[in-house]
C-alpha positions as CSV (number, residue, x, y, z in Angstrom):
1,M,-14.2,-17.1,-41.5
2,E,-11.6,-18.9,-43.0
3,G,-12.0,-21.9,-40.7
4,L,-15.8,-21.9,-41.6
5,Q,-14.7,-21.8,-45.7
6,D,-12.1,-24.6,-45.3
7,L,-14.7,-26.7,-43.8
8,L,-17.1,-26.1,-46.2
9,I,-14.3,-26.8,-49.2
10,D,-13.5,-30.3,-46.9
11,T,-17.3,-31.2,-47.2
12,F,-17.5,-30.2,-51.2
13,I,-14.2,-32.7,-51.5
14,D,-15.5,-35.7,-49.6
15,Q,-18.9,-35.3,-51.1
16,I,-17.6,-35.3,-54.8
17,K,-15.2,-38.0,-54.1
18,N,-17.5,-40.4,-52.2
19,G,-20.2,-41.0,-54.9
20,E,-22.4,-39.0,-57.3
21,P,-22.9,-35.8,-56.0
22,A,-26.2,-33.8,-56.3
23,P,-26.2,-31.1,-59.2
24,A,-26.8,-28.1,-56.3
25,L,-23.7,-29.6,-54.5
26,L,-21.7,-29.5,-57.7
27,N,-23.3,-25.8,-58.8
28,A,-22.4,-24.5,-55.1
29,A,-18.7,-25.7,-55.7
30,R,-18.8,-24.1,-59.0
31,Q,-20.2,-20.7,-57.5
32,L,-17.6,-20.9,-54.6
33,L,-14.5,-21.1,-56.8
34,K,-15.9,-18.4,-59.2
35,D,-16.6,-16.0,-56.2
36,N,-13.0,-16.5,-55.2
37,N,-12.0,-15.7,-58.7
38,I,-10.3,-19.3,-59.1
39,T,-9.9,-20.0,-63.1
40,A,-8.5,-22.6,-64.9
41,S,-6.2,-22.7,-68.5
42,I,-7.6,-25.0,-71.2
43,T,-4.8,-26.6,-73.1
44,K,-5.6,-28.4,-76.5
45,D,-6.8,-32.0,-75.9
46,S,-7.4,-31.6,-72.5
47,P,-10.1,-33.0,-70.3
48,L,-11.4,-29.4,-69.7
49,E,-11.2,-28.7,-73.4
50,A,-13.6,-31.7,-74.0
51,L,-16.0,-30.5,-71.4
52,V,-16.2,-26.9,-72.7
53,N,-16.9,-28.3,-75.9
54,L,-19.4,-30.6,-75.0
55,L,-21.5,-28.1,-72.6
56,P,-24.5,-27.0,-74.7
57,F,-24.4,-23.2,-73.5
58,E,-22.3,-20.4,-73.0
59,D,-22.1,-18.0,-70.0
60,P,-21.4,-14.6,-71.6
61,T,-19.6,-13.5,-68.3
62,D,-16.9,-16.1,-68.8
63,K,-13.8,-15.6,-70.8
64,V,-12.5,-19.0,-72.3
65,V,-8.9,-18.9,-73.6
66,N,-7.3,-21.7,-75.5
67,E,-3.9,-21.8,-75.2
C-alpha cells in the first residue's frame, strides 16, 4: 500500500510541476494531504496567508492559526 501511495504522490508532483493541472487533480492532492493530517503553519506576510485571505470561502472543519 505504501508503494501505491508513493506512486500517487509522485504522479501528483509531476503533473503539478509540468503545467496547469486540472482542478480535479489539485482537489485530489489536497484531499490526500488532508486525509493524512498534513498541515501547514501560516506566518504573517507569507504566500500561504495571502492565499487564505484571497479565497472566498471558509471550511468550518479547518483550523487556521496565524503565528
